[in-house]
Backbone as a printed PyTorch tensor [residue, N CA C, xyz], in Angstrom:
tensor([[[  1.2670, -11.3290,  15.4480],
         [  0.1520, -12.0140,  14.2440],
         [  1.3000, -12.7430,  13.7900]],

        [[  1.0120, -13.4950,  13.5890],
         [  2.0310, -14.9030,  12.2720],
         [  1.9740, -14.3960,  10.7610]],

        [[  2.5100, -14.1880,  10.3490],
         [  2.4770, -14.1020,   8.9600],
         [  1.2170, -14.7080,   7.8970]],

        [[  1.2030, -15.9310,   7.9170],
         [ -0.6840, -16.1420,   7.7870],
         [ -1.3930, -15.8780,   8.2360]],

        [[ -1.2790, -15.1630,   9.0510],
         [ -2.5700, -14.4010,   9.8060],
         [ -2.3360, -12.9100,   9.5900]],

        [[ -1.7510, -12.2620,   9.0880],
         [ -0.9340, -11.0810,   8.5780],
         [ -1.9400, -10.9620,   7.0280]],

        [[ -1.7550, -11.9520,   6.2350],
         [ -1.8280, -12.5540,   5.0980],
         [ -3.1670, -12.1700,   4.9270]],

        [[ -3.8710, -13.2460,   6.1430],
         [ -5.4570, -13.6120,   6.0480],
         [ -5.8760, -12.3990,   6.7220]],

        [[ -5.5140, -11.1630,   7.3260],
         [ -6.1420, -10.1370,   7.5100],
         [ -6.1360,  -9.0330,   6.6080]],

        [[ -5.1710,  -9.3120,   5.4760],
         [ -4.8430,  -8.7420,   4.4820],
         [ -5.5600,  -8.8310,   3.7490]],

        [[ -5.8970,  -9.5720,   3.4180],
         [ -7.0740, -10.0790,   1.9280],
         [ -8.4390, -10.5030,   2.3140]],

        [[ -8.4820, -10.1970,   4.2140],
         [ -9.7850, -10.0490,   4.5820],
         [-10.4610,  -8.6430,   4.3680]],

        [[ -9.4630,  -7.3500,   4.4600],
         [ -9.4360,  -6.0690,   4.5820],
         [ -9.3380,  -6.0700,   3.3860]],

        [[ -8.8250,  -6.1660,   2.3610],
         [ -8.9200,  -5.6220,   0.8710],
         [-10.2120,  -6.2590,   0.2690]],

        [[-10.7490,  -7.8900,   0.5060],
         [-11.8090,  -7.8430,  -0.4080],
         [-12.8660,  -7.3420,   0.2190]],

        [[-12.9450,  -6.9320,   1.5910],
         [-13.8820,  -6.1560,   2.6800],
         [-14.3960,  -4.6230,   2.0420]],

        [[-13.1380,  -4.4730,   1.5250],
         [-13.2540,  -2.4730,   0.9560],
         [-12.9630,  -2.1110,   2.5180]],

        [[-12.3490,  -2.6970,   3.4170],
         [-12.5330,  -2.1100,   5.0920],
         [-10.6610,  -1.5910,   4.4090]],

        [[-10.5510,   0.0600,   4.0060],
         [ -9.4250,   0.6120,   4.2430],
         [ -8.7150,   0.9950,   5.2440]],

        [[ -9.6630,   1.2160,   6.6210],
         [ -8.6100,   1.5770,   7.5530],
         [ -7.9990,   0.5260,   8.0700]],

        [[ -9.2410,  -0.9550,   8.1310],
         [ -8.3620,  -2.3160,   8.3200],
         [ -7.0820,  -2.5510,   7.9440]],

        [[ -7.3630,  -2.2130,   6.6410],
         [ -5.7180,  -2.9920,   5.8600],
         [ -4.4730,  -1.6870,   6.0770]],

        [[ -5.2400,  -0.3070,   6.0770],
         [ -3.8710,   0.3470,   6.9110],
         [ -3.3980,   0.1700,   7.3820]],

        [[ -3.9160,  -0.4710,   9.0100],
         [ -3.2330,  -0.4240,   9.9030],
         [ -2.7370,  -1.5690,  10.2580]],

        [[ -2.7690,  -2.6540,   9.4260],
         [ -1.6200,  -3.2160,   8.9500],
         [ -0.6550,  -3.1840,   8.9910]],

        [[ -0.2590,  -1.5760,   8.4050],
         [  1.0920,  -1.1350,   7.7090],
         [  1.4010,  -0.2050,   8.7160]],

        [[  2.8950,   0.1020,   8.7180],
         [  3.1750,   0.9040,   9.0760],
         [  3.1250,   2.1030,   8.9680]],

        [[  2.9690,   3.6280,   9.7050],
         [  2.9230,   4.3500,  10.1300],
         [  3.3780,   5.3670,   7.9510]],

        [[  4.3950,   4.5600,   7.8990],
         [  4.8410,   4.9830,   6.5310],
         [  5.1020,   4.1730,   5.7090]],

        [[  4.1220,   3.5220,   5.7730],
         [  4.1430,   1.6830,   4.9690],
         [  3.4910,   1.9530,   3.7130]],

        [[  4.4050,   1.4220,   2.5150],
         [  3.9940,   1.3910,   1.1290],
         [  3.1420,   0.8920,   0.6500]],

        [[  2.1550,   0.5810,  -0.3330],
         [  1.4000,  -0.4110,  -1.0100],
         [  1.7140,  -0.1010,  -2.4120]],

        [[  2.2200,  -0.8880,  -2.7510],
         [  2.6370,  -0.7660,  -4.5240],
         [  1.8210,  -1.5210,  -5.4100]],

        [[  1.0770,  -0.8410,  -6.1590],
         [ -0.5580,  -1.6320,  -6.7450],
         [ -0.0180,  -1.7210,  -8.1010]],

        [[ -0.0960,  -3.0540,  -8.3670],
         [  0.4500,  -3.4010,  -9.9450],
         [ -0.5230,  -2.5660, -11.3410]],

        [[ -1.4980,  -1.7040, -10.3270],
         [ -1.9830,  -0.9890, -11.8120],
         [ -2.1790,   0.5050, -11.2110]],

        [[ -2.1900,   0.4790,  -9.9860],
         [ -2.1880,   1.8940,  -9.6510],
         [ -0.6570,   2.6840,  -9.3620]],

        [[  0.3180,   1.7440,  -8.7870],
         [  1.4080,   2.5110,  -8.8730],
         [  1.7180,   2.2420,  -6.9950]],

        [[  2.6040,   3.1680,  -5.9630],
         [  2.4900,   3.5540,  -4.7690],
         [  1.7610,   4.3000,  -4.3450]],

        [[  1.8470,   3.5960,  -3.3020],
         [  0.7120,   4.5700,  -2.2840],
         [  1.5070,   4.3030,  -1.0250]],

        [[  1.6020,   6.0520,  -0.4730],
         [  2.8880,   6.0900,   0.8370],
         [  1.5490,   5.9650,   2.3660]],

        [[  1.7360,   5.6300,   3.1420],
         [  1.0310,   6.1670,   4.6600],
         [ -0.3130,   5.5180,   4.4660]],

        [[ -0.6030,   5.2310,   5.8590],
         [ -2.0140,   4.8490,   6.1830],
         [ -3.1690,   5.4460,   5.8100]],

        [[ -2.6860,   6.7660,   5.4130],
         [ -4.3490,   7.7760,   4.5360],
         [ -4.7030,   7.2090,   3.3900]],

        [[ -3.5760,   7.3760,   2.7470],
         [ -3.1620,   6.6880,   1.0180],
         [ -3.6610,   5.5740,   0.7080]],

        [[ -3.1150,   4.5240,   1.5790],
         [ -3.3320,   3.5430,   1.4590],
         [ -4.6760,   3.0320,   1.3050]],

        [[ -5.5780,   3.5820,   2.8250],
         [ -6.8520,   3.6000,   2.7950],
         [ -7.5310,   3.9750,   1.8880]],

        [[ -7.7580,   5.0730,   1.1040],
         [ -8.0400,   5.5670,   0.5350],
         [ -7.8440,   5.1710,  -1.1620]],

        [[ -6.9900,   4.7990,  -1.2190],
         [ -6.5160,   3.5790,  -2.8020],
         [ -7.1290,   2.4220,  -2.6180]],

        [[ -7.4250,   1.8350,  -1.3110],
         [ -8.4760,   0.5280,  -1.3480],
         [ -9.9210,   0.7700,  -1.3540]],

        [[-10.3410,   1.4770,  -0.8560],
         [-11.9590,   2.6300,  -1.0840],
         [-11.6920,   3.2390,  -2.5950]],

        [[-11.3320,   3.9400,  -2.5870],
         [-11.4060,   4.5760,  -3.8730],
         [-11.0940,   3.9970,  -5.2440]],

        [[ -9.8500,   3.2930,  -5.4020],
         [ -9.5100,   2.6140,  -6.5360],
         [ -9.9660,   1.4770,  -6.4240]],

        [[ -9.8280,   0.6490,  -6.0130],
         [ -9.9920,  -1.0370,  -5.6660],
         [-11.8280,  -0.9490,  -5.7960]],

        [[-12.2920,  -0.3380,  -4.8280],
         [-13.3910,  -0.6460,  -4.7640],
         [-14.5710,   0.5740,  -5.4700]],

        [[-13.6100,   1.5790,  -6.4380],
         [-14.3180,   2.1540,  -6.6670],
         [-14.3930,   2.2440,  -8.0450]],

        [[-13.3010,   1.2830,  -8.4870],
         [-13.9440,   0.0540, -10.1360],
         [-14.3040,  -0.8770, -10.1840]],

        [[-14.8840,  -1.7880,  -9.4640],
         [-14.6330,  -3.1860,  -9.4410],
         [-15.7740,  -3.3960,  -7.8880]],

        [[-15.9760,  -4.6460,  -7.9680],
         [-16.9080,  -5.4660,  -6.9210],
         [-16.6560,  -6.4440,  -6.8730]],

        [[-17.2200,  -7.4960,  -5.8080],
         [-17.0090,  -9.0560,  -5.8810],
         [-15.6050,  -9.4780,  -6.0440]],

        [[-14.8510,  -8.9890,  -5.0870],
         [-13.2480,  -9.4780,  -5.1670],
         [-13.0620, -10.7400,  -4.4230]],

        [[-12.2140, -11.6000,  -5.1440],
         [-11.9150, -12.6250,  -4.5660],
         [-10.2480, -12.7640,  -4.5660]],

        [[ -9.9010, -12.6590,  -3.1800],
         [ -8.1540, -13.2320,  -3.5380],
         [ -7.3450, -14.4510,  -2.2390]],

        [[ -7.2030, -15.3640,  -2.9930],
         [ -6.4830, -16.6050,  -2.3360],
         [ -5.6800, -16.8020,  -2.4010]],

        [[ -4.6040, -16.5690,  -1.3920],
         [ -3.0790, -16.4610,  -1.1910],
         [ -2.5830, -17.7970,  -0.6470]],

        [[ -1.7470, -18.4770,  -1.6420],
         [ -1.0570, -19.5830,  -1.1210],
         [  0.4650, -19.7380,  -1.1150]],

        [[  1.0500, -20.8760,  -0.2500],
         [  2.3970, -21.4210,  -0.4310],
         [  3.0600, -19.7280,   0.0680]],

        [[  2.5020, -19.3940,   1.2390],
         [  3.4890, -18.3810,   2.0750],
         [  4.9170, -19.1720,   2.6260]],

        [[  5.7230, -17.6080,   2.5360],
         [  6.9370, -18.1890,   3.1100],
         [  7.2840, -16.8460,   4.0400]],

        [[  8.0850, -17.3090,   4.7560],
         [  8.7350, -15.7770,   5.4150],
         [ 10.0090, -16.3640,   6.1760]],

        [[ 10.7260, -15.5800,   6.0400],
         [ 11.7900, -15.2630,   7.0630],
         [ 11.7590, -14.3710,   8.2190]],

        [[ 10.7100, -13.9310,   8.6290],
         [ 10.3560, -12.6500,   9.8700],
         [ 10.8110, -11.2840,   8.9690]],

        [[ 11.4310, -10.8060,   8.1460],
         [ 11.9990,  -9.6050,   7.1070],
         [ 10.9510,  -9.7510,   6.1750]],

        [[ 10.7460, -10.6700,   5.2000],
         [ 10.2190, -10.7530,   3.7200],
         [  9.6980, -11.9210,   3.6690]],

        [[  8.1460, -11.5270,   3.3860],
         [  7.6090, -12.9200,   2.9370],
         [  6.3870, -12.7180,   1.4660]],

        [[  6.4360, -13.6930,   0.9260],
         [  5.7960, -13.8210,  -0.4650],
         [  4.6330, -14.8180,  -0.3060]],

        [[  3.6200, -14.9380,  -1.3710],
         [  2.9200, -15.4080,  -1.7080],
         [  2.2240, -15.7630,  -2.9390]],

        [[  1.8790, -16.9070,  -3.2910],
         [  1.3370, -16.9510,  -4.8480],
         [  0.0670, -16.6010,  -4.4300]],

        [[ -0.7980, -16.0400,  -5.8790],
         [ -2.0990, -15.7960,  -5.6620],
         [ -3.2510, -16.0070,  -6.7630]],

        [[ -4.2910, -15.6450,  -5.9290],
         [ -5.2380, -15.6070,  -7.6440],
         [ -6.0180, -14.4980,  -6.8030]],

        [[ -6.3790, -13.9110,  -8.1740],
         [ -6.8880, -12.6650,  -7.7880],
         [ -8.3190, -12.1860,  -8.6710]],

        [[ -9.3840, -11.9530,  -8.0040],
         [ -9.9600, -12.2470,  -9.2770],
         [-11.2580, -10.3710,  -9.0730]],

        [[-12.2610, -10.1130,  -9.5890],
         [-13.1360,  -8.8960,  -9.4190],
         [-13.8240,  -8.8960, -11.0360]],

        [[-15.1990,  -8.2170, -10.3730],
         [-15.8150,  -7.5270, -11.6060],
         [-15.4910,  -6.3830, -11.2720]],

        [[-15.4240,  -5.7490, -12.8220],
         [-15.0120,  -4.5330, -13.3900],
         [-16.9120,  -3.6740, -13.2630]],

        [[-16.9160,  -2.7620, -12.6110],
         [-17.3840,  -1.3680, -12.5000],
         [-17.5350,  -0.0470, -13.8180]],

        [[-15.9810,  -0.5490, -14.7100],
         [-15.7540,   0.8850, -15.6610],
         [-16.2960,   0.6810, -16.6690]],

        [[-17.4980,   2.0550, -17.0650],
         [-17.0980,   1.8990, -18.8180],
         [-18.0800,   0.8800, -19.4790]],

        [[-17.1930,   0.5630, -20.8190],
         [-17.5600,   0.1780, -21.1730],
         [-17.3260,  -1.5370, -21.1700]],

        [[-15.9410,  -1.5340, -19.8030],
         [-15.8650,  -2.6510, -19.4110],
         [-16.6370,  -3.5910, -17.7280]],

        [[-17.4390,  -2.6040, -17.5750],
         [-18.8610,  -3.5150, -16.2790],
         [-19.2180,  -4.5040, -16.6390]],

        [[-19.1460,  -5.3160, -15.4760],
         [-19.9020,  -6.3800, -15.3140],
         [-18.7010,  -7.5110, -16.0360]],

        [[-17.8720,  -7.2100, -16.5930],
         [-16.5720,  -8.5300, -17.0440],
         [-15.5290,  -8.9370, -16.1280]],

        [[-15.8250, -10.0310, -15.7940],
         [-14.7120, -10.6810, -14.7960],
         [-13.2130, -10.8830, -14.7470]],

        [[-12.5760, -10.5810, -14.1680],
         [-10.9900, -10.2880, -14.2790],
         [-10.4870, -11.2730, -13.4790]],

        [[ -9.8500, -12.1770, -13.6800],
         [ -8.9720, -13.6110, -12.7430],
         [ -7.8630, -13.3820, -13.3050]],

        [[ -6.7980, -13.4390, -12.1010],
         [ -5.1810, -13.3890, -12.9360],
         [ -4.7070, -14.0120, -11.2100]],

        [[ -3.4180, -14.4050, -12.2060],
         [ -2.7640, -15.4850, -10.5090],
         [ -1.3980, -14.2920, -10.3350]],

        [[ -0.8450, -14.1390,  -9.4090],
         [  0.1970, -13.5860,  -9.2990],
         [  0.7460, -13.3920,  -7.9410]],

        [[  2.3660, -12.7910,  -7.8040],
         [  2.8130, -12.8800,  -6.7390],
         [  3.2750, -11.5920,  -5.8020]],

        [[  2.8210, -11.6710,  -4.5200],
         [  3.0730, -11.2650,  -3.8100],
         [  4.2840, -10.7810,  -2.4570]],

        [[  4.6430,  -9.8420,  -2.3170],
         [  6.0940,  -9.9990,  -1.7030],
         [  5.8570,  -8.4450,  -0.5520]],

        [[  6.4910,  -8.9440,   0.5460],
         [  5.9200,  -8.2510,   1.8430],
         [  6.9680,  -7.8440,   2.7700]],

        [[  7.3200,  -6.8720,   2.7430],
         [  8.5750,  -6.3840,   3.9340],
         [  7.9290,  -5.9640,   5.1320]],

        [[  8.3820,  -6.8720,   6.2310],
         [  8.0230,  -6.4140,   7.5890],
         [  8.7670,  -5.5510,   8.4130]],

        [[  8.2490,  -5.1050,   9.6010],
         [  8.5270,  -4.4330,  10.2420],
         [  8.1230,  -4.1930,  11.6130]],

        [[  8.5490,  -4.9670,  12.7150],
         [  7.4200,  -4.8620,  14.0780],
         [  6.0560,  -5.4030,  13.4250]],

        [[  6.6720,  -6.2180,  13.4500],
         [  4.9460,  -6.9700,  13.0810],
         [  3.8620,  -6.4250,  12.4320]],

        [[  4.3610,  -5.0610,  11.4290],
         [  3.8350,  -4.7950,  10.5390],
         [  4.4910,  -4.6060,   9.0490]],

        [[  3.1440,  -4.2200,   7.9640],
         [  4.1150,  -4.6330,   6.3560],
         [  4.5270,  -2.6010,   6.1970]],

        [[  5.7050,  -2.8910,   6.0400],
         [  6.4240,  -1.6300,   5.7160],
         [  6.3150,  -1.2640,   3.9410]],

        [[  6.2070,  -2.3730,   3.6450],
         [  6.2410,  -2.3390,   2.1930],
         [  5.5560,  -3.5250,   1.5800]],

        [[  4.3310,  -3.2630,   0.6010],
         [  3.7010,  -4.6840,  -0.4880],
         [  3.5630,  -4.2500,  -1.8280]],

        [[  4.4500,  -4.9710,  -2.4340],
         [  4.1960,  -5.0410,  -3.4250],
         [  4.1470,  -6.3680,  -4.3560]],

        [[  3.5780,  -6.2420,  -5.7980],
         [  3.4730,  -7.5740,  -6.2040],
         [  3.4390,  -7.4640,  -7.4120]],

        [[  3.1640,  -8.5360,  -8.4970],
         [  3.9040,  -9.1320,  -9.8340],
         [  2.5570,  -9.9150, -10.3460]],

        [[  2.6720,  -9.2990, -10.8170],
         [  1.3520, -10.2460, -12.1560],
         [  1.2760, -10.0420, -13.7220]],

        [[  1.0580,  -9.8850, -14.4460],
         [  0.4610, -10.0740, -15.7470],
         [ -0.5050,  -9.3370, -16.5550]],

        [[  0.0680,  -7.9470, -16.3180],
         [ -0.6880,  -6.5440, -16.2980],
         [ -1.8010,  -6.8760, -17.2570]],

        [[ -0.8600,  -7.7860, -18.5910],
         [ -1.8190,  -7.6030, -20.0620],
         [ -3.0400,  -8.4430, -20.0750]],

        [[ -2.9040,  -9.4070, -19.1870],
         [ -3.9040, -10.6900, -18.9540],
         [ -4.8910, -10.1300, -18.3330]],

        [[ -4.9370,  -9.1630, -17.7720],
         [ -6.0700,  -8.4290, -16.9340],
         [ -6.6030,  -7.6370, -17.5790]],

        [[ -5.8090,  -6.3550, -18.4540],
         [ -5.8860,  -5.7300, -19.0980],
         [ -7.3120,  -6.5210, -20.5800]],

        [[ -6.7950,  -7.5290, -21.2330],
         [ -7.5250,  -8.0080, -22.2680],
         [ -8.4230,  -8.6510, -21.9030]],

        [[ -8.6160,  -9.2000, -20.3620],
         [-10.0940,  -9.3280, -20.0510],
         [-11.3500,  -8.7650, -19.7240]],

        [[-10.5580,  -7.3530, -20.0090],
         [-11.1990,  -6.0780, -19.7630],
         [-12.2030,  -5.6110, -21.4030]],

        [[-11.7710,  -6.1820, -22.5010],
         [-11.6990,  -5.8770, -23.3510],
         [-10.9540,  -4.7850, -23.9040]],

        [[-10.3690,  -4.3710, -23.2930],
         [ -9.3660,  -2.3740, -23.3060],
         [ -8.9450,  -2.9090, -24.7910]],

        [[ -9.3940,  -1.8310, -25.7510],
         [ -8.3060,  -2.1110, -27.2950],
         [ -6.8790,  -2.0290, -26.9560]],

        [[ -6.3260,  -3.1490, -28.0200],
         [ -5.1950,  -3.0270, -28.2340],
         [ -4.2280,  -1.9120, -27.7270]],

        [[ -4.6510,  -0.6790, -28.6540],
         [ -3.6920,   0.2180, -28.2040],
         [ -3.9430,   0.9690, -26.9790]],

        [[ -4.4380,   0.5540, -26.4090],
         [ -4.7980,   1.2630, -24.9560],
         [ -3.8730,   0.4390, -24.1320]],

        [[ -4.1170,  -0.7780, -24.5880],
         [ -3.3480,  -2.0960, -23.8230],
         [ -1.6430,  -2.1230, -23.5530]],

        [[ -1.6790,  -2.0750, -25.2120],
         [ -0.3860,  -1.6350, -25.3460],
         [  0.3240,   0.1270, -25.3990]],

        [[ -0.3660,   0.7690, -24.8000],
         [  0.0740,   2.2760, -24.1050],
         [  0.7990,   1.6010, -22.7380]],

        [[ -0.2950,   1.4240, -22.5190],
         [ -0.4110,   0.8830, -20.6610],
         [  0.9560,  -0.1880, -20.5460]],

        [[  1.0170,  -0.9470, -21.3280],
         [  2.2930,  -1.7700, -20.7500],
         [  3.6950,  -0.8800, -21.2320]],

        [[  3.4100,  -0.4000, -21.9950],
         [  5.0690,   0.5100, -22.9430],
         [  5.4020,   1.3760, -21.3740]],

        [[  4.2740,   1.7840, -20.9360],
         [  4.5730,   2.7840, -19.4340],
         [  4.7560,   2.0090, -18.3080]],

        [[  4.5690,   0.8200, -18.0740],
         [  4.7350,   0.2620, -17.1540],
         [  6.1230,  -0.5350, -17.4400]],

        [[  6.1770,  -0.6640, -18.3070],
         [  7.8760,  -1.2240, -18.5740],
         [  9.0420,  -0.6310, -18.6030]],

        [[  8.4700,   0.6880, -19.2370],
         [  9.3240,   1.9020, -18.9460],
         [  9.6160,   2.4300, -17.4360]],

        [[  8.3280,   2.1270, -16.5360],
         [  8.8610,   2.1980, -15.2150],
         [  9.8690,   1.1330, -14.4520]],

        [[  9.4820,   0.1080, -15.2380],
         [ 10.3070,  -0.8770, -14.3790],
         [ 12.0790,  -1.1630, -14.9900]],

        [[ 11.9790,  -0.7750, -16.0060],
         [ 13.1210,  -0.3920, -16.3310],
         [ 14.1140,   0.5070, -15.7480]],

        [[ 13.7540,   1.6670, -14.7140],
         [ 14.0840,   2.3480, -14.6190],
         [ 14.1810,   2.6660, -13.2470]],

        [[ 13.9810,   1.7410, -12.7340],
         [ 14.0170,   1.5190, -11.1660],
         [ 15.4020,   1.1220, -10.7540]],

        [[ 15.8410,   1.3230, -10.0870],
         [ 17.7240,   1.2430,  -9.5000],
         [ 17.8930,  -0.1440,  -9.7930]],

        [[ 17.4650,  -1.1570,  -8.9910],
         [ 17.8360,  -2.4970,  -9.5250],
         [ 17.9490,  -2.7070, -11.0680]],

        [[ 17.1840,  -2.2890, -11.3100],
         [ 17.6680,  -2.6990, -13.3390],
         [ 18.5620,  -1.7940, -13.8590]],

        [[ 19.3660,  -0.8670, -13.0920],
         [ 20.8180,  -0.2310, -13.4510],
         [ 21.4190,  -0.8180, -14.6650]],

        [[ 22.1230,  -1.7550, -13.9100],
         [ 23.3910,  -2.4480, -14.3490],
         [ 22.3530,  -3.5020, -15.7760]],

        [[ 21.1430,  -3.8070, -16.1950],
         [ 20.5370,  -4.0540, -17.3240],
         [ 19.8960,  -3.3910, -18.3670]],

        [[ 20.2150,  -1.4490, -18.0790],
         [ 19.9580,  -0.5580, -18.9710],
         [ 20.9070,  -0.8620, -20.0790]],

        [[ 20.8640,  -0.3350, -21.2880],
         [ 22.0690,  -0.3930, -22.0440],
         [ 23.0400,  -1.3750, -22.7780]],

        [[ 22.2530,  -2.8640, -22.2620],
         [ 23.0620,  -3.7180, -22.7500],
         [ 22.8230,  -4.0240, -24.0590]],

        [[ 23.7790,  -4.1290, -24.8010],
         [ 23.6400,  -5.1470, -26.0570],
         [ 22.8560,  -6.4410, -26.4770]]])
C-alpha cells in the first residue's frame, strides 16, 4: 500500500468509526498518540480509542489530509479535521481545526501516529469555560516540556 493509500484508509476508518480497520493499519505494538486523549498502544487499544473516545464523544466526522510527503519511513500530512460534539453542554457544537500528522512506518504499517494542532482552538469552539481550557493547556504544556527531546530546552533562561 502506498503512503497516500494508507492515509486514505486511515482517515476513512477514523471517520467511519471502524476501529478494527484503523487498528489493522498499525503494527501489533503500534502507538496512536491522540492530541486530546494521549497515547494508545496496540491494536486493541487503538480500536477502543476510536470507538469509545472519538465516536463516543462526537459524530459527523470529516478528516481531509493534504500535502502528503513520505520518505518510506516517516510520513507527514497537513489536515483539516471536524466533528460535532455529543458531550454534555457542548452537544451539537461543530469543531473545525487544522493540524499536522506524523506517521512512523514499519513493514507497510503504522508503527506510530502523532499529531500537532492547537488544542485551545478546538476547546474554545466547544465553549468550555476559560479556566477549564487553561487547566487542560497547562497540563498538555507540562507533558510537552517533559518529553525527552525537550530536555535541552528545560531550565534555560
